[in-house]
N, C-alpha and C positions, 0 to 999 in steps of 0.2 A: 239081681235075681229077675229072671224073666217070668212073667205071669202068663200062663196059658189059659185061654178061655175057650169054651165050646161054641157051637153055633148059637145064633141068636134065638131066643125062645119065641113062641108064637105070639104071646101077649105084646112083647116089645116090637115085633115086626108089624103087628096090626096097628099099634100106636104110631109108629113111624110112617106107615102107609097112609093112615087117616090124616095125620098132620100134613103130609106132603100133598095129598089130594085136596085138602082144605085150602092150602096156600096157593096151589096151582089154579084151583077153581076161582078164588078171589081175584087173582091176577087176570085170568081170562075174562071174568066178568067185567073188570075195569076196561080191558082192551075193547071188548065188544060194545060196551056202553058208550065209551068215548067215540068210537068209530060210527056208531049209528046216530049219535046226537051231534056230530060235527064239532067235537071239542078237540081240535088238533093239538094245542099246546099241552093239554093234559094227557092226550094219547101218546105224544112223544115222551113226556116225562114218565108215564107209566111203563112204556116199553123200554126206555133206557135205564131207569132205576127201578128194579124189581120191587123193593119195599114200598115205593109210592103206589104202585099198582095194587099191591096186596091191601094196603090200608084203604085205598079208594074203593076197591071191590067189596070189602067188608062194609064200608060205609054205604055203598049202593044197596047191599043186601038188607041192611037195617034202616034204610030210608034217611040216612044222615045227610046225603046230598044227592 
């Protein structure tokens, strides 16, 4: 049985967009922070492995490192 679903509702769309924006902003924060502070190994790791950059970006936001 195939299930048909309608278009995505506004609440779900807003949630997906906010989560995506949060993740992208954390990754971009990590890239900018590493490039301005001369941390090349971490810059390469954050650029090559997306989750590393996201975790590092959130850490920078909250002063973890």
